[in-house]
Phi, psi and omega in degrees: 000122182260002185244149177226119183289148176285130179274143181230138181230131177259119170245123182266130183281137174305141178285145177282145186295139179094348181287152177272117184271141178244158177265141181258358182313321180271008179286124181297131178090000185296328187281357179277344180288139179292332181203146177235122179261115178292165179303336181289340184296136180271181183290333177293316181293324179296320182294314181291336178260359184270003181074357175298316173299321173292343183269351182305301177301329183286324175295316181296337179272004175098012178268132175288139179229149178223135174222125177229154186249128187230146177165165180296161177300137176081013180271359174100026178292304174306318178299318179293318183282323184246301183149184179290163179303147176063034180270353190229091169204155191299333181290337186287337176301323178303333181261014181303139184222021175215133174275120184227108180056040177083004179236136176282130178217166173292149187286343182277358182295143182266205190295314187296309176300324181290325178293318180300308176303323177301306180303314176300318185290318188289327185257021182292341176299340184243036183050059194301142173209135180253139176260128184231134169243151182218120184228153170246138177259105185239126184051039180058026167242155184251133180229139177280117182286331180274359179227051177053042181049045170290138185287133180232164187264160167240126181241164185258151178244166172070230188278349188283102180237007184281133176280141186288325181091016177272059181056036178070008181289312179282117182258151178233152182275140171296133181286117180253147180224150181273190187287341176269004182080011181280144179291136176250121183290162178304145186301328190266007186232147177294147179296133171208168183295178184304139180178197179226153182207172183275148179245111173082022177287132180294124180261151174247137177268126187245116181243340188203177183293330174301310173304321184293319181295321179298314184295314184285339177290319171298315177302312180302314184288333184260336183296140179290117173214153183215160174267145173211189185300326183263351181202128178285343176219060173299124175283129180255022176210160173269133184253125182240120185243130176245130182246147170217152174228072187294351176285348186226318192223149178272359193280163176238140174244117184254126172241136188230119168264099182288144171291155187275143171291144178207159170261127189289341174291314180290322180286339182081007183287344182298340178271000178233114190302311187293315183296320179298318176296325177294315181293321177298320178292317176300315180298319184294316179295323177288327175294321174295327177295318176300311182299324175292319182293319179293325176297315185291318179296329178267004182053042178285150188287341181239131179236123185286051182304322187286359185287343178211158174294318180308307184290332174299313183288334184268000187301323181298323183269002175236097178091346184267187180285081184207153168266115186239140179232138178239127183248126178253126176254138183210176179223153168273008181291128183299329175297340186246023185301313183290327176296312181298316181297320180301314186295318181293322175300322177291319175301316181295323176291325180296324182291342176272357183264138178239135177268161176284140172291151185261130177280147189286123181242145180286145182215120181249100186303324178299313179292320179302311182291325179294326172297319179298313181300319180297311182295326178295316179297320180288325179292317184295329180290321176295317179301310182302320182295315182295325183286323175298326181271012176075024183267358184272359181065200178113193183300136182277111183284353172290343179278157176302153184298320182302317178289325182293316184295321176299311179300325185285322176298315177295323177302311179296321177291327175300311182297318178302317186281332176293317180295320178294328180289318178298319177300320184292316184297313183295317180294325177295310183294328180286351175078030181289159180297174184052053184300320183294317177296316180295319176300315179302313184292326176299317177304317179299308185300322178298318180295322183287324180293320179296313181302305186294328180293319184291320177301313187293318185296319178296317176295323183300315186293351176276350179098007183291338178233134185253135176288148172293157176288155180303324183288332173289320173300315180298317179293325180294318181292325173300316183295321176300316178301310183300312181291326177302309177301317181293321177293320182286348177269006182066029177271142176279118181238017181296339181272351183286139179296135179270129174237114178293150175301124186293143176286134175232165178303314185297323174298317183292324179292334178264006178084021177270137182250348181094000000 
């Protein structure tokens, strides 16, 4: 048997008091779900039934895993994947009321934090450390949540060399072959079948519950969300978190909290142009996901993965060599009957999709790390040559010294206020005391950031700062990937020369400081 079915779980949300309840017994495809969780099920039961816990040993044994959560807006996706709002700050650990895998945690934590702790506990014999990246897909662009929402690329691996045509944003790797005609994978990545992945996303090393809390606090504070009629904290982007544990396994674990599908009339976003555009883009990407699922379920020869950034990143977990779990969140509320029906149909289609089974491949962590160090040395030599050739960009020495100093002072002030603004946002989302004072401080920091951003952009257009060449940026992004893998392998990189991601005009316009 070369196929492995996608597992599906239905989680029903508790009804709001006074809502009219409907029966789902007659819903077509309901029996196709592997498990159904009633509203009374708690977060631990959800983790145990979602297949996340069952995939831990398989991931550690080298199997790629994917889990994504689908449902209408307000149906409980983010609650299921992460937990309720403001669940991640250091003070929350003091109120922990559940023992999970040897660690005290709040009982309302969702699947992702439990999975991280499960993996760390299961891999403790090898000084376990996880490397985690977190990005959001917003308006079909990909932004790094751990690096002040820097726009990053999605690239293709293997035989995939077609450019998507999204203004050069989606990048693909040139196909390289050795003397025997065999495909040579990108240097910074473990060999794997054809697919797509992130390029240059900043990783965070997770070794304990404190690291986990800090990581998720940043994710919650920086992810795009807004309030509307159906949800007070509606996610306006898809959140994709990728985990790896290179000291033990070559595999990747991808978790996706999808933005909710919605009818803009019900959500009220039709009266706000930006929110309406966000909703339309979300619905378009979810429609592409639907088309991919339908094509796979019917074994069609063409699957439209490239029609959206979301489906490109999910390609590995949809029909590829991966263990995939899908969670459908829904409600028995009569007012949402049509939306619930659509979600159940999607889940039923997923249950008819089968992934390819993964062959067991040998993996030697010591050889892998040795190869990474060799590649880093070679890459640093290439970067140094590009810097010597003036390809790294930076301040233009042809400008008077006074103008250069003014630009650099403004840049440092801009960075300072950006950091202070991010700190305010996190404290506000964490529900810290002195909220009125924090809100006032946030308003001040926003004004300073905007003023300095405008000054820098105007200066930038005079040529006082030069953008690095694309080849230099590509090398820096490759270097980020290598260092991330080395850190996650418990390698000491403190003596390695630190190179900040270069500032570009595009980054500055997006609010990125480097």
